[in-house]
C-alpha positions in Angstrom: 128.0 179.2 -68.1 125.7 180.4 -70.8 124.3 183.9 -70.5 120.6 184.5 -71.1 120.9 185.4 -74.8 123.2 182.5 -75.6 121.1 180.1 -73.7 118.0 181.2 -75.6 119.7 180.9 -79.0 121.0 177.4 -78.1 117.6 176.3 -76.9 115.9 177.4 -80.2 118.6 175.8 -82.3 118.4 172.5 -80.4 114.6 172.6 -80.6 114.7 172.8 -84.3 117.6 170.3 -84.6 115.7 167.7 -82.6 112.5 168.4 -84.5 114.3 168.0 -87.8 116.1 164.8 -86.8 112.8 163.3 -85.6 110.6 164.2 -88.6 113.2 164.3 -91.4 116.1 162.0 -90.5 116.9 161.4 -94.2 117.9 165.1 -94.7 121.6 165.7 -94.2 124.0 168.6 -94.8 124.6 167.2 -98.3 121.0 166.9 -99.5 119.4 169.8 -97.6 117.6 171.9 -100.2 116.3 174.5 -97.7 112.7 173.4 -97.6 112.3 174.2 -93.9 110.3 177.4 -94.4 107.0 175.9 -93.4 107.6 175.2 -89.7 107.2 177.2 -86.6 110.4 175.6 -85.3 112.4 176.9 -88.2 110.8 180.4 -87.9 111.6 180.6 -84.2 115.3 179.5 -84.8 115.8 182.0 -87.6 114.2 184.9 -85.7 116.3 184.2 -82.6 119.5 184.0 -84.7 118.7 187.4 -86.3 117.9 189.0 -82.9 121.1 187.6 -81.4 123.2 189.1 -84.2 121.4 192.5 -83.9 121.9 192.7 -80.1 125.4 191.2 -79.5 129.0 191.9 -80.4 130.8 189.4 -82.5 134.0 189.7 -80.4 132.2 188.1 -77.5 131.0 185.0 -79.4 131.8 181.7 -77.8 132.4 178.5 -79.8 128.8 177.4 -78.9 127.4 180.6 -80.3 129.4 180.3 -83.5 128.3 176.7 -84.0 124.6 177.5 -83.3 124.6 180.4 -85.7 126.4 178.5 -88.5 123.9 175.6 -88.1 121.0 178.1 -88.4 122.6 179.7 -91.4 123.1 176.3 -93.1 119.4 175.5 -92.6 118.4 178.9 -93.8 119.8 178.2 -97.3 116.6 178.9 -99.3 115.7 182.4 -98.1 119.1 183.4 -96.6 117.3 185.6 -94.0 120.3 185.4 -91.6 122.8 186.2 -94.4 120.9 189.3 -95.2 121.2 190.4 -91.6 124.9 189.5 -91.6 125.5 191.9 -94.5 124.5 194.7 -92.1 127.0 193.5 -89.5 130.4 193.1 -91.1 132.1 191.9 -87.8 129.7 189.0 -87.6 129.9 188.2 -91.3 133.7 188.2 -91.1 133.8 186.0 -88.0 131.3 183.4 -89.2 132.6 183.3 -92.7 136.1 182.5 -91.5 134.8 179.9 -89.0 132.5 178.2 -91.6 135.6 176.9 -93.5 136.6 174.8 -90.6 133.2 173.1 -90.3 131.0 170.6 -92.2 128.3 173.2 -92.8 128.4 173.2 -96.6 125.2 175.1 -96.8 126.7 178.0 -94.8 129.9 178.0 -96.8 128.3 178.5 -100.2 126.1 181.3 -98.8 129.2 183.1 -97.4 131.1 182.9 -100.6 128.1 183.9 -102.7 127.8 187.1 -100.6 131.5 187.7 -100.2 131.6 190.3 -102.9 129.1 192.4 -101.0 131.3 192.5 -97.9 132.1 196.0 -96.7 134.5 195.3 -93.9 138.0 196.8 -93.8 139.9 193.5 -93.2 141.3 191.0 -95.6 138.2 188.7 -95.6 137.7 188.8 -99.4 141.0 186.9 -99.8 139.2 183.9 -98.4 137.6 183.4 -101.8 140.7 181.4 -102.8 140.1 179.0 -100.0 136.5 178.6 -101.0 137.7 177.5 -104.4 138.9 174.3 -103.0 136.4 173.2 -100.3 135.6 169.8 -101.8 132.0 170.8 -102.5 131.1 171.3 -106.2 128.5 174.0 -105.7 130.5 176.0 -103.2 133.5 176.0 -105.5 131.4 176.9 -108.5 130.0 180.0 -106.6 133.5 180.8 -105.5 134.7 181.0 -109.1 131.9 183.5 -109.8 132.8 185.6 -106.7 136.5 185.5 -107.8 135.5 187.1 -111.1 133.6 189.8 -109.2 136.4 190.5 -106.7 139.6 189.7 -108.5 138.8 189.5 -112.2 142.5 189.6 -113.1 142.9 186.2 -111.3 139.7 184.6 -112.7 140.9 183.4 -116.1 143.6 180.9 -114.8 141.2 179.5 -112.2 138.4 179.2 -114.8 140.6 177.2 -117.2 141.7 175.0 -114.3 138.1 174.3 -113.4 137.4 173.3 -117.0 140.2 170.9 -117.2 140.7 169.5 -113.7 138.1 166.6 -113.9 137.6 166.9 -110.1 134.0 165.8 -110.2 132.4 163.0 -112.1 129.6 165.3 -113.3 131.1 168.7 -114.2 128.6 170.2 -116.6 127.7 173.0 -114.2 131.4 173.7 -113.4 132.0 174.2 -117.2 128.9 176.4 -117.5 130.2 178.7 -114.8 133.6 178.8 -116.6 131.9 180.1 -119.8 130.1 182.8 -117.9 133.2 183.8 -116.0 135.3 184.0 -119.1 132.5 186.1 -120.7 132.2 188.4 -117.7 135.9 189.2 -117.6 136.2 189.5 -121.4 138.8 186.8 -121.6 140.5 186.2 -125.0 140.2 182.5 -124.2 136.4 182.6 -124.3 136.0 181.8 -128.0 138.1 178.7 -127.7 136.0 177.3 -124.9 132.7 178.3 -126.6 133.7 176.2 -129.6 134.5 173.2 -127.3 131.2 173.6 -125.5 129.2 173.7 -128.7 130.6 170.2 -129.5 129.9 168.9 -126.0 127.4 166.1 -125.2 126.3 168.2 -122.2 122.9 169.7 -123.2 122.9 172.7 -120.8 126.6 173.5 -121.5 125.8 173.6 -125.2 122.7 175.8 -124.7 124.6 178.2 -122.4 127.4 178.5 -125.0 124.9 179.4 -127.7 123.3 182.0 -125.5 126.6 183.6 -124.8 127.4 183.6 -128.5 124.1 185.4 -129.2 125.0 188.0 -126.6 128.4 188.6 -128.2 126.8 189.0 -131.6 124.2 191.4 -130.3 126.9 193.5 -128.6 129.0 193.7 -131.7 126.0 195.1 -133.7 125.3 197.9 -131.3 
């Protein structure tokens, strides 16, 4: 039986879910760009999720609570209001981050890995970055590579080079752009090699990012 707080959260989530399915049936987990910030249904769901996290202990969370919160987090992928609250509640962040990997909530997963370097808990949660590197979602994996460079810079070079060469996604321009920035961030001796390749690429934005990094390097050497 649901207690009062869990029932209220579930009601608000279902209200939004039904509203979204009725009015925007074409929006799915894969094409949700977070443009929900205009509706009262969205505001009420997010407000209830934040209140629930503030007022309850993560250790008492049921599977229904976890699913409702992950759904709300996934929909809140433009403003990340819930994620900001989770950063103040490490026990909730840890629980929901772990659980997100076993769901189809792509838009929750990338938010968690994006914020993982800010996690202040005393468990081994940060090690999950290695699982986020292989979720099957291009954007999540790209952010995971950036977070890896923040948390474990000594591990980042080999993963970055793998990202460049693996041909996992048909369109991999943004994967390669992230590789350049990660190699630059960790001062990798491999950076120059990949900058030269990028400058010869047919990818417009990859080439321009390479040129920007080269400019930064030149300006740094003249200081």
